[in-house]
C-alpha positions in Angstrom: -20.0 -4.7 -14.5 -19.7 -6.9 -11.4 -20.5 -10.0 -13.5 -17.8 -9.1 -16.1 -15.3 -8.6 -13.2 -16.2 -12.0 -11.7 -15.7 -13.7 -15.1 -12.4 -12.0 -15.6 -11.2 -13.1 -12.1 -12.4 -16.6 -12.8 -10.4 -16.9 -16.0 -7.4 -15.2 -14.4 -7.5 -17.8 -11.6 -8.0 -20.6 -14.0 -5.0 -19.5 -16.1 -2.8 -19.2 -13.0 -3.8 -22.7 -12.0 -3.0 -24.1 -15.4 0.4 -22.4 -15.3 1.4 -24.1 -12.0 -0.4 -27.4 -12.1 2.3 -29.3 -14.0 4.7 -29.1 -11.1 2.3 -31.2 -9.1 1.9 -34.0 -11.6 5.0 -36.0 -10.6 6.8 -37.0 -7.5 10.0 -37.0 -9.5 11.0 -33.4 -8.7 14.4 -31.7 -8.8 16.1 -31.2 -5.4 17.8 -28.0 -4.3 20.6 -27.2 -1.9 21.0 -23.6 -0.7 24.0 -22.2 1.0 22.9 -19.0 2.8 23.7 -16.4 5.4 26.8 -14.3 6.3 27.8 -11.5 8.5 25.5 -9.0 6.7 22.7 -11.3 5.6 20.6 -13.2 8.1 19.7 -16.7 7.0 16.2 -16.2 8.5 15.0 -13.6 6.0 16.7 -15.5 3.2 14.8 -18.7 4.1 11.6 -16.9 4.7 11.7 -15.3 1.2 13.0 -18.2 -0.8 10.6 -20.8 0.6 7.5 -19.4 -1.1 9.1 -19.6 -4.6 10.3 -23.1 -4.1 7.0 -24.3 -2.6 5.1 -22.9 -5.6 7.4 -24.7 -7.9 7.2 -27.8 -5.8 11.0 -28.0 -5.5 12.2 -29.6 -2.3 15.0 -27.4 -0.8 17.6 -28.0 1.9 19.2 -25.0 3.6 22.8 -25.0 5.0 24.7 -22.2 6.7 28.0 -24.0 7.2 30.2 -23.8 4.1 32.0 -27.0 5.2 28.8 -28.9 4.3 29.2 -27.9 0.7 31.2 -30.8 -0.8 31.3 -32.7 -4.1 29.8 -35.7 -2.3 26.9 -33.7 -0.9 26.1 -32.2 -4.3 25.6 -35.6 -5.8 22.2 -35.7 -4.1 21.0 -32.4 -5.8 20.0 -31.0 -9.1 20.1 -27.3 -8.2 22.5 -25.2 -6.1 21.6 -21.8 -4.7 24.0 -19.3 -3.1 23.1 -16.2 -1.1 26.3 -15.8 0.8 29.5 -13.8 0.4 33.0 -15.3 0.5 34.1 -14.1 3.9 34.3 -15.7 7.4 35.6 -14.1 10.5 37.5 -16.7 12.6 38.8 -14.1 15.1 35.5 -12.2 15.5 34.2 -9.3 13.6 36.9 -7.0 15.1 39.5 -9.1 13.3 40.3 -9.7 9.7 38.2 -11.8 7.4 39.4 -14.8 5.5 38.0 -16.4 2.3 36.2 -19.6 3.1 36.1 -21.0 -0.4 38.9 -23.6 -1.0 40.1 -25.1 -4.3 38.0 -28.2 -3.4 34.8 -26.0 -3.1 35.5 -24.3 -6.4 36.0 -27.6 -8.2 32.9 -29.1 -6.6 30.7 -26.2 -7.9 32.5 -26.2 -11.3 32.0 -29.9 -11.8 28.4 -29.8 -10.5 27.4 -27.3 -13.2 29.5 -28.8 -16.0 28.0 -32.2 -15.3 24.4 -30.9 -15.7 23.5 -29.1 -12.5 21.8 -25.7 -12.2 23.3 -22.9 -10.1 21.2 -19.9 -9.0 23.5 -17.2 -7.5 21.7 -14.4 -5.7 22.7 -10.9 -4.6 26.2 -11.0 -2.9 27.2 -14.4 -4.0 29.9 -12.9 -6.2 31.4 -11.0 -3.3 35.0 -11.4 -2.0 35.7 -14.9 -3.4 39.2 -16.1 -4.3 40.4 -14.1 -7.4 41.2 -15.8 -10.7 39.7 -19.1 -9.6 37.2 -21.5 -11.1 34.3 -19.8 -9.2 34.7 -16.5 -10.9 35.4 -18.2 -14.2 32.0 -19.9 -13.9 30.3 -16.7 -12.7 31.0 -14.5 -15.7 31.1 -11.5 -13.4 32.6 -10.1 -10.3 31.8 -7.9 -7.2 31.9 -4.2 -7.9 30.8 -2.8 -4.6 27.6 -1.0 -3.8 26.3 2.3 -2.3 24.1 2.4 0.8 20.7 0.8 0.4 18.2 2.9 -1.5 15.2 2.7 -3.8 16.1 2.1 -7.4 14.7 0.5 -10.6 15.3 -3.0 -12.0 14.9 -2.7 -15.8 14.3 -5.9 -17.8 16.7 -5.8 -20.8 15.8 -9.1 -22.4 12.0 -9.7 -22.3 12.2 -12.8 -24.5 14.1 -15.1 -22.2 12.2 -17.7 -20.2 13.7 -16.3 -17.0 12.0 -12.9 -17.6 8.6 -14.1 -18.7 5.8 -12.3 -16.9 8.3 -9.9 -15.3 8.0 -6.1 -15.6 10.4 -3.3 -14.6 10.1 -2.7 -10.9 11.3 -0.5 -8.1 12.7 -1.9 -4.9 14.6 -0.8 -1.8 17.8 -2.8 -1.8 21.6 -2.6 -2.2 22.4 -1.6 -5.7 25.2 -3.9 -6.6 27.5 -2.5 -9.2 28.5 -5.8 -10.6 31.3 -6.2 -13.1 30.0 -8.1 -16.1 32.3 -10.1 -18.5 29.8 -11.8 -20.8 28.2 -10.5 -24.0 24.9 -8.6 -24.3 23.1 -11.8 -25.3 23.3 -13.2 -21.8 22.2 -10.0 -20.0 18.7 -10.2 -18.4 18.4 -6.9 -16.5 20.0 -3.8 -15.1 19.7 -1.8 -12.0 19.3 2.0 -12.4 19.4 4.5 -9.5 17.6 7.9 -9.4 21.0 9.5 -10.2 21.3 7.2 -13.3 24.0 5.0 -11.8 23.5 1.6 -13.5 25.0 -1.9 -13.6 24.1 -5.4 -14.9 21.7 -7.0 -12.4 21.1 -10.4 -13.8 22.4 -12.8 -16.4 22.4 -16.4 -17.6 24.9 -18.8 -19.2 25.3 -22.4 -20.1 28.5 -24.3 -19.2 29.1 -27.9 -20.2 25.8 -29.7 -19.6 24.6 -27.3 -16.9 23.2 -23.8 -16.5 23.9 -20.7 -14.4 21.8 -17.7 -13.4 22.7 -14.6 -11.4 20.1 -12.2 -9.9 21.4 -9.2 -8.0 18.5 -8.2 -5.8 18.3 -9.7 -2.3 19.8 -7.6 0.5 16.4 -6.7 2.0 13.3 -8.8 2.7 11.4 -6.3 0.5 13.7 -6.9 -2.5 13.9 -10.7 -2.1 10.2 -11.0 -1.5 9.1 -8.6 -4.2 6.5 -10.2 -6.5 8.7 -9.6 -9.6 11.7 -11.1 -7.8 9.7 -14.1 -6.8 8.7 -14.5 -10.4 12.3 -14.3 -11.5 13.4 -16.9 -9.0 10.6 -19.3 -10.0 11.3 -18.8 -13.7 15.0 -19.4 -12.9 14.2 -22.7 -11.1 12.3 -23.9 -14.2 15.0 -22.9 -16.6 17.9 -24.2 -14.6 16.3 -27.6 -14.1 15.0 -27.7 -17.7 11.4 -28.1 -16.5 9.9 -25.1 -18.3 6.2 -25.5 -18.9 
């Protein structure tokens, strides 16, 4: 029995190595820019839980926290854009009113980046409180729908045939259950979140726009959710699909 177990472990490890080796065969790797962090989401836990997925896919990533650094000129140096940041800033402190940081120039920069061939991975609250009726939401294919307090719920995979969900099983996680508004058709839906009380909403989708690609994945409010093995697999699969480097 021990020998059979050892053989099984050997072949499992060999298969895992085969599945990841291709990303180390070339120095010509896609480059990623991630805009992260807001009042409710510390950039520290975001970085700590995104880095493992990017390292395993051998994708160099630059993190920025200042939205002013997101420009059309800056995006020329990257193949992939990542957001885990809402649309609010608080110039007069958290006791004052928020304002939306995203300008028309930001929206056009992101829109053009994707349509010209870039990949955009939007995570968790990156559809939250952005300028209404603009290019950003037009690109997104969905909108913020609020959320109850953090709790444990299920992520159910709806489309098991898409490259983004390969190797991903339904999983439970402690997180904010975002009740996202979804405007695309069923073909583009990847997964749903489902609470114990059967409250449910779309929790991930994909689309292609122009020459580029877009993915939204809703989990990510807690380190547990962002670091969950199934979420890590979703992120890694998304990186491959968005950069057209599936293997």
